[in-house]
DRENLUMTOR-179894 format. One record per residue: residue in three letters; residue number from 1; chain; x, y, z of N, C-alpha, C, O in turn. Coordinates in Angstrom, 3 decimals. Atoms other than C-alpha are relative to their C-alpha. Layout:
N
R     r     k   c        n.X        n.Y        n.Z       ca.X       ca.Y       ca.Z        c.X        c.Y        c.Z        o.X        o.Y        o.Z
R   Ala   NUM   A          X          Y          Z          X          Y          Z          X          Y          Z          X          Y          Z
...
//
This chain:
96
R     r     k   c        n.X        n.Y        n.Z       ca.X       ca.Y       ca.Z        c.X        c.Y        c.Z        o.X        o.Y        o.Z
R   Unk     1   A     -1.387      0.396      0.055   -140.269    118.769   -153.995      0.135     -1.238     -0.867     -0.742     -2.101     -0.892
R   Unk     2   A     -0.251      1.194      0.796   -138.786    116.269   -156.357      1.386     -0.527      0.313      2.251      0.207      0.791
R   Unk     3   A     -1.287      0.626     -0.243   -135.916    113.847   -156.073      0.889      0.209     -1.223      0.493     -0.088     -2.350
R   Unk     4   A     -0.943     -0.294      1.074   -132.877    114.867   -158.131      1.341     -0.653      0.296      1.642     -1.005      1.436
R   Unk     5   A     -1.375      0.473     -0.150   -129.375    113.591   -158.720      0.923      1.211     -0.026      0.742      2.127     -0.828
R   Unk     6   A     -0.961     -1.091     -0.105   -126.509    115.885   -157.764      1.410     -0.559     -0.071      1.665     -1.699      0.315
R   Unk     7   A     -1.424      0.271     -0.154   -122.768    115.877   -158.179      0.438      0.849      1.181      0.355      2.076      1.129
R   Unk     8   A     -0.382     -0.708     -1.216   -121.481    116.791   -154.714      1.511      0.235      0.023      2.301     -0.668     -0.255
R   Unk     9   A     -1.399     -0.381     -0.184   -118.189    118.641   -154.169      0.121      0.700      1.341     -0.592      1.665      1.616
R   Unk    10   A     -0.214     -0.576     -1.318   -116.950    119.427   -150.681     -0.304     -1.023      1.074     -0.883     -2.073      0.794
R   Unk    11   A      0.173      0.921     -1.129   -117.038    117.785   -147.253      0.611     -1.371     -0.318      0.064     -2.409      0.056
R   Unk    12   A     -0.682      1.244      0.337   -114.608    115.186   -148.600     -0.527     -0.692     -1.244     -0.116     -1.811     -1.551
R   Unk    13   A      0.549      0.598      1.220   -116.586    114.545   -151.782      0.594      0.693     -1.216      0.832      1.901     -1.203
R   Unk    14   A     -0.596     -0.548      1.215   -115.160    115.011   -155.259     -0.811     -0.406     -1.216     -0.317     -1.102     -2.103
R   Unk    15   A      0.849      0.280      1.156   -118.074    114.769   -157.665     -0.784     -1.277      0.108     -1.165     -1.857     -0.908
R   Unk    16   A      0.813      1.202     -0.188   -119.923    111.836   -156.149     -1.456      0.299     -0.353     -1.942      1.406     -0.120
R   Unk    17   A      1.419     -0.150      0.320   -123.485    111.299   -157.380     -0.826     -0.395      1.220     -0.624     -1.455      1.813
R   Unk    18   A      0.917      0.281     -1.109   -126.158    111.497   -154.693     -1.398      0.450     -0.382     -1.580      1.417     -1.122
R   Unk    19   A      1.410     -0.368      0.192   -129.947    111.592   -154.748     -0.488      0.711      1.238     -0.138      0.342      2.359
R   Unk    20   A      0.569     -0.723     -1.133   -131.819    114.056   -152.583     -1.254      0.723     -0.476     -1.411      1.005     -1.664
R   Unk    21   A      1.168     -0.817      0.308   -135.123    115.889   -152.428      0.466      1.437     -0.192      1.299      1.934      0.565
R   Unk    22   A     -0.437     -1.356      0.337   -134.763    119.346   -153.974     -1.207      0.844     -0.370     -2.060      0.427     -1.154
R   Unk    23   A      1.134     -0.894      0.232   -137.163    122.291   -153.992      0.294      1.109     -1.002     -0.557      1.970     -1.228
R   Unk    24   A     -0.352     -1.008      0.992   -135.332    124.407   -156.589      0.491      1.306      0.597      0.624      2.293     -0.126
R   Unk    25   A     -0.380     -1.233     -0.693   -134.192    126.980   -154.018      1.452      0.425     -0.231      1.817      1.558      0.085
R   Unk    26   A     -1.411     -0.303      0.162   -130.500    126.819   -154.955      0.827     -0.431      1.195      2.046     -0.258      1.212
R   Unk    27   A     -0.700      0.488     -1.190   -129.641    125.337   -151.568     -0.387     -1.446      0.242     -1.529     -1.843      0.010
R   Unk    28   A      0.230      1.409     -0.265   -129.310    121.708   -150.600      0.536     -0.332      1.381      1.673      0.003      1.715
R   Unk    29   A     -0.453      0.537     -1.275   -129.136    120.188   -147.155      0.033     -1.511     -0.157     -0.990     -2.140     -0.428
R   Unk    30   A     -0.178      1.430      0.173   -127.754    116.677   -147.316      0.361     -0.584      1.357      1.353     -0.181      1.964
R   Unk    31   A     -0.222      0.588     -1.316   -127.963    114.565   -144.169      0.700     -1.336     -0.160      0.234     -2.220     -0.880
R   Unk    32   A     -0.717      1.268     -0.018   -125.424    111.830   -143.631     -0.029     -0.538      1.415      0.022      0.224      2.380
R   Unk    33   A     -0.014      0.619     -1.322   -125.521    109.382   -140.778      1.335     -0.669      0.207      1.803     -1.447     -0.623
R   Unk    34   A     -1.293      0.569     -0.356   -122.295    108.463   -139.095     -0.168     -0.775      1.294     -0.944     -0.379      2.164
R   Unk    35   A      0.035      0.789     -1.228   -121.786    105.815   -136.445      1.368      0.065      0.663      2.290     -0.654      0.279
R   Unk    36   A     -1.297     -0.068     -0.680   -119.000    106.812   -134.110      0.250     -1.260      0.820     -0.637     -1.720      1.539
R   Unk    37   A     -0.359      1.197     -0.765   -117.207    103.806   -132.625      1.143      0.348      0.940      2.030      1.131      0.601
R   Unk    38   A     -1.072     -0.206     -0.966   -115.026    103.786   -129.573      0.891     -1.224      0.016      0.443     -2.339     -0.248
R   Unk    39   A     -0.925      1.122     -0.130   -111.960    101.655   -129.118     -0.024     -0.507      1.426     -0.118      0.265      2.381
R   Unk    40   A     -0.052      0.604     -1.322   -111.847     99.249   -126.248      1.386      0.133      0.606      2.309      0.634     -0.036
R   Unk    41   A     -1.273     -0.099     -0.716   -109.049     99.042   -123.717      1.117     -0.741     -0.721      2.281     -0.349     -0.634
R   Unk    42   A     -1.019      0.774      0.700   -107.260     96.456   -125.852      0.201      0.475     -1.444      0.930     -0.151     -2.214
R   Unk    43   A     -0.149     -0.558      1.348   -107.564     98.605   -129.005     -0.985     -0.532     -1.003     -1.026     -0.042     -2.132
R   Unk    44   A      1.006      0.535      0.907   -110.361     96.544   -130.550     -1.212      0.924     -0.022     -1.552      1.538      0.989
R   Unk    45   A      1.205     -0.820      0.108   -113.427     98.383   -131.840     -1.151     -0.669      0.726     -1.321     -1.887      0.682
R   Unk    46   A      1.191      0.483     -0.678   -116.528     98.036   -129.791     -1.207      0.268     -0.896     -1.153      1.165     -1.737
R   Unk    47   A      1.197     -0.241      0.820   -120.014     97.792   -131.349     -0.552      1.408      0.211     -0.458      1.973      1.300
R   Unk    48   A      0.587     -1.336     -0.068   -121.729    101.088   -132.136     -1.504     -0.124      0.225     -2.185     -0.878     -0.469
R   Unk    49   A      1.423      0.033     -0.288   -125.148    101.656   -130.675     -0.655      1.342     -0.240     -1.860      1.487     -0.037
R   Unk    50   A      0.533     -1.341      0.161   -125.566    105.322   -131.502      0.406      0.516     -1.374      1.547      0.330     -1.796
R   Unk    51   A     -0.372     -0.613      1.271   -125.711    107.095   -134.843     -0.156      1.511      0.128     -0.988      2.003      0.891
R   Unk    52   A     -0.032     -1.445     -0.048   -125.040    110.755   -135.407     -0.356      0.519     -1.387      0.299      0.157     -2.364
R   Unk    53   A      0.386     -0.576      1.281   -126.797    112.684   -138.178      0.720      1.335     -0.160      0.656      2.194      0.720
R   Unk    54   A     -0.715     -1.233      0.306   -124.675    115.418   -139.775     -0.643      0.613     -1.233     -0.827     -0.061     -2.247
R   Unk    55   A      0.598     -0.696      1.136   -126.258    118.014   -142.053      1.079      0.804     -0.708      1.748      1.639     -0.100
R   Unk    56   A     -0.958     -0.721      0.828   -124.061    119.279   -144.873     -0.779      0.986     -0.855     -1.818      0.634     -1.413
R   Unk    57   A      0.677     -1.053      0.758   -125.033    122.542   -146.595      0.756      0.268     -1.300      1.968      0.486     -1.298
R   Unk    58   A     -0.573     -0.222      1.325   -124.441    123.011   -150.326     -0.769      1.101     -0.725     -1.936      1.364     -0.436
R   Unk    59   A      0.625     -0.938      0.929   -125.152    125.681   -152.923     -0.083     -0.708     -1.348      0.913     -1.235     -1.842
R   Unk    60   A      0.239      0.742      1.245   -126.670    124.223   -156.106      0.113      0.938     -1.196     -0.474      2.020     -1.217
R   Unk    61   A     -0.183     -0.764      1.226   -125.609    125.486   -159.520     -0.287     -0.910     -1.189      0.351     -1.953     -1.332
R   Unk    62   A      0.184      0.771      1.242   -127.038    124.186   -162.815      1.215      0.226     -0.907      1.712      1.346     -1.029
R   Unk    63   A     -1.188     -0.083      0.845   -124.174    123.433   -165.188     -0.259     -0.751     -1.286     -0.640     -1.922     -1.260
R   Unk    64   A      0.155      0.664      1.293   -124.383    122.689   -168.903      1.365     -0.479     -0.463      2.296      0.307     -0.637
R   Unk    65   A     -1.255      0.619      0.404   -121.669    120.285   -169.964      0.377      0.430     -1.408     -0.454      0.439     -2.316
R   Unk    66   A     -0.499     -0.359      1.330   -119.525    121.431   -172.865      0.056     -1.205     -0.923     -0.128     -1.075     -2.133
R   Unk    67   A     -0.168      1.190      0.841   -119.047    117.862   -174.059     -1.318     -0.667     -0.368     -1.484     -1.102     -1.507
R   Unk    68   A      1.244      0.708      0.297   -122.555    116.395   -173.786     -1.178      0.942     -0.276     -2.165      0.535     -0.889
R   Unk    69   A      1.109     -0.945      0.176   -124.746    119.518   -173.796     -1.095     -0.174      1.036     -2.040      0.614      1.066
R   Unk    70   A      0.999      0.233     -1.041   -126.735    118.088   -170.859      0.240      0.947      1.172      1.359      1.403      1.404
R   Unk    71   A     -0.110     -0.835     -1.186   -127.464    120.156   -167.767      0.024     -0.880      1.240     -0.801     -1.782      1.389
R   Unk    72   A     -0.189      0.749     -1.240   -126.301    118.795   -164.399     -0.152      0.940      1.183      0.141      2.131      1.078
R   Unk    73   A      0.070     -0.765     -1.236   -126.979    119.970   -160.858      1.282     -0.270      0.784      1.546     -1.397      1.203
R   Unk    74   A     -1.261      0.100     -0.718   -123.653    120.647   -159.170     -0.197      0.655      1.358     -0.608      1.813      1.436
R   Unk    75   A      0.154     -0.523     -1.361   -123.717    121.099   -155.387      1.392      0.164      0.607      2.137     -0.805      0.756
R   Unk    76   A     -1.304     -0.298     -0.585   -120.684    122.805   -153.847     -0.198      0.733      1.322     -1.261      1.301      1.574
R   Unk    77   A      0.084     -0.646     -1.308   -119.952    124.167   -150.390     -0.092      1.519     -0.136     -0.861      2.160      0.579
R   Unk    78   A     -0.075     -1.453      0.106   -119.188    127.715   -151.548     -0.656      0.576     -1.255     -0.627      1.790     -1.457
R   Unk    79   A      0.658     -0.475      1.208   -121.090    127.922   -154.855      0.938      0.174     -1.183      0.498      0.541     -2.273
R   Unk    80   A     -0.982     -0.136      1.073   -117.890    127.974   -156.912      0.218     -1.368     -0.630      0.553     -2.334      0.056
R   Unk    81   A     -0.197      1.267      0.690   -117.668    125.268   -159.551      1.485     -0.345     -0.041      2.312      0.507     -0.365
R   Unk    82   A     -1.412      0.400      0.048   -114.432    123.284   -159.315      0.469     -0.141     -1.442     -0.336     -0.287     -2.363
R   Unk    83   A     -0.567      0.222      1.326   -112.092    122.968   -162.260     -0.205     -1.461     -0.387     -0.221     -2.345      0.470
R   Unk    84   A      0.095      1.371      0.489   -112.544    119.898   -164.413     -1.351     -0.663      0.216     -1.426     -1.889      0.291
R   Unk    85   A      1.328      0.596     -0.192   -116.298    119.428   -163.901     -0.356     -0.900     -1.179     -0.891     -1.992     -0.987
R   Unk    86   A      0.300      0.831      1.174   -116.661    118.150   -167.473      0.791     -1.299      0.017      0.276     -2.341     -0.390
R   Unk    87   A     -0.799      1.231     -0.096   -113.832    115.667   -166.896     -0.660     -0.979      0.961     -0.732     -2.175      0.680
R   Unk    88   A      0.671      0.854     -0.994   -115.647    114.339   -163.803     -1.293     -0.571     -0.584     -1.594     -1.748     -0.382
R   Unk    89   A      1.237      0.463      0.635   -118.939    114.123   -165.741      0.305     -1.088     -1.014     -0.377     -2.112     -1.058
R   Unk    90   A     -0.374      0.987      1.020   -117.234    112.269   -168.593      0.399     -1.323      0.634      0.077     -2.386      0.103
R   Unk    91   A     -0.377      1.232     -0.701   -115.756    109.767   -166.120     -1.246     -0.741      0.488     -1.312     -1.967      0.403
R   Unk    92   A      1.225      0.623     -0.496   -119.204    109.137   -164.629     -0.810     -0.611     -1.138     -1.389     -1.686     -0.984
R   Unk    93   A      0.751      0.496      1.156   -120.805    108.714   -168.063      0.616     -1.291     -0.543     -0.109     -2.181     -0.986
R   Unk    94   A     -0.637      1.204      0.527   -118.236    106.111   -169.102     -0.096     -1.172      0.980      0.056     -2.328      0.587
R   Unk    95   A      0.160      1.064     -1.008   -118.744    104.181   -165.827     -1.360     -0.670     -0.063     -1.561     -1.720      0.547
R   Unk    96   A      1.358      0.561      0.051   -122.403    103.545   -166.674     -0.042     -1.326     -0.691     -1.110     -1.925     -0.814
//
């Protein structure tokens, strides 16, 4: 397995770059840790002592950018590439 960069779409993500170990299978499991907090009786947040790991499942599709010619790994929930992938890539390239 090697560590790769992905553009993630789905589960509230819109082309964010994330690093993850990838075996080339076309599937990616990305684990995020969330810390649920409870509100106290007075409405103030109480400290969190427990974290919850959530596994998100993605389908990985290699995508060759029309503008740069580079190939990117796009991870989506349903395997369908969203519209405007090149626009998102171009925005990320200019942010560097």
